N, C-alpha and C positions, 0 to 999 in steps of 0.2 A: 349769556354767561355759561361757560363750560362747567359741567359737574366733574367731581374728582374721577368718576368712572370714565369720562370722555377726554381726560387730559392726554396730550401727546407725551411721549417718553421724556422729552426735555423738561416740560412743565411739571410732569409728575416727579421727576428727580428733584427739581427745585422745591416742590411742595414737601417732599420727604425730608430734604435737608433743613428747611425752615422749621418743620415740626420737631426734628431732632434737636436743633439748636434751642428751640423754645423749651423743650423738656429739660435740657441741660441747665438753662438759665433759671428755670422755675424750681428745679429740684437740687441743683448744685452738682450732682453726679448722676450718672446712669447706673441703675441697679442691674447687676449682671446675673443675679439669681433671686428667686422669690423668697419671701420670709417663710421660714419653716413653721410647722404646726407648733403651737404653744406647748403641746405635750412632749415635744422633743427638745429638752433643755440643752443638751450638748450642741445640737445643730443650730439652735437659736443663738447661743452664745458665740459660736464660731461665725455665724452669719453677721452678727453685730461687729465682731472684730474685723472681719474681712471687708465689709461694706463701708465702715466709717473711716475717716481720714484724720480726725482730731478728737481729743477728749481732755479731761482734767486730770493732771498728774500731781499727786500730793506727796510731799516729802516732809521730813522732820527738819524744821528750820533752825539753822545755826544763828541767824540774825535775830530771831524772835524767841530765843530761850527754849527751843524744843517744841514750840507750837507747830501744828500742822500748817503747811503752806501749799495751797493749790494753785496750779498754773496751767493755762490752756496751752497745749502742745500738739504738734502734728505727729503722726505716727504711721507705721505700716507693719502689717504682719506677713507681707508677701506681695508678689506682683498682683495686679487687680484680679479679683475673683479666684485667686489660687493661694489664699492665705494659709499659714501654718499655725496660727493661733497665738504666737509669741509676739508681742508688740516690740518694735524697734523705734528708737528715737534718735534724732540728730541734734545734739545739745552742745552749748558752749558754757564754759565756767564764768563767762561774763553775766550769766543768768543765775539766779539763786538755786534753781532746781538741780543743775549739775553739781554745783558746789556742795549743796546739801547731801546729795547722793554719795559723793566721794568721802564724806565724813560719816554718814549713817545711811546704809543702803535701804532701809525700810521705806516702803512706799505703797501707795494704792493708785490705781488708774481707773477712772470712771468714764464710760461712754453710754450714749443714749440712742435709741432708735429715732428720736424726734428729728434730728437734722437730716435724716434720710428722706423725709417727706411722706413716710408710710403710716404715720399715726393719725392722719386726718386732722380734725379740729379739736381733738381731745387734749387735755393738759399733759405736759411731759411727765407729770408725776402719776398720771393714771396708770394702774398696773398693766393694762393691755398695751401700753407704749413701753416696749422692753428697755431695760437698762441693765448694764453689766459693770461690776466692780471687781477688778483683779488686784489682789494684794500679794506682795512678796518683796523681792529685793531688786533694786535698780542697779544693774551691773554694767561696768564699762567693758565693751567688746574689744578683744585684741585686734588691732588694726591690720595685722598681718595674717589673720586667720581666714579660713574659707567661710566661716560664719559672717565675718565682716563684709566679704564680697557679696554674699547673699543679701545681707541687711542693706547694703548700699543700693543694690539693684531694686530691692523692695521699696526703699524710701524714695529713690529718685524716679521710679516709675509712677508713683502717686503724687510726688511733690517735685516737679521738674525744676522749679526755681532754686531748690536747695543746692544744685550743682554750682550756682553762681554766688552763693553766700560768701562773704569775705573770708579769705584764707587766714588772715591774721587774727580772726576771732577764735581760731582753734576749735572748730566744731568736731565733736567726736560721737561715735555711735554707742548708744547704750541699749540694753535690753531689759525687759521685765522678766525676772525669774519668778514665775507664778507659784504661790504657795496656797492661796485660797481663792475661791470663786464665789461671787455673790450675784445671782441672777434673779430678776423678777420679770416675767413676761406674761403674767395673767394674774387673776385673783387667787388668793390663798397663801400669800407669803412667798419667800424666796424658794427657789427650786434646789433640792439637793443635787450637787454636781461635783464629782471628784476631778482632780487634775487629769487622771488617765482618761476619763470619759470625755473631758473637754478636748484633749489632744488627739483623740481617736474617735471622732463622732461618726455615726452611720449616716452620712449625708445623702 
């Protein structure tokens, strides 16, 4: 039996491809950058936003008398590993989240490090498994703007199947205009983090 060091180029290529596919299947996504040090709150928050592809978006429910309504949604803050920190969403008013936002823009969006596979075997609520909640306004993006073009590229690069979602469902691009940032990435409670620090981290 050949060792990995003695594999011919073709067999080595196959071995690398299989290893790559196994990593994708086990982790869901390939991490393009390492997790920042917990002492760097801005970099950690931006890393979470860049590496994640879904989270829980909560709006003020029209159907439930103003109760909070959380919904699992896909998102993107930019093309892979080049995020800008602002989450964009592709939503339809056939779903309560978009309908709610058009009536009351207030929302919050929560994402966790746990789906990335970097928390190991600890519980998702363990403080060392980072989590981020962005609170603000969920706004409809002007479909004719340059921002809409950027958002479409950002969303479709991470969620290719969105391109084929039914046209008659009237999917539209929304963005989260961030007003408050809640981050826990270590023991000691939430990290103080301003919007300016979040948008301009020293990565």
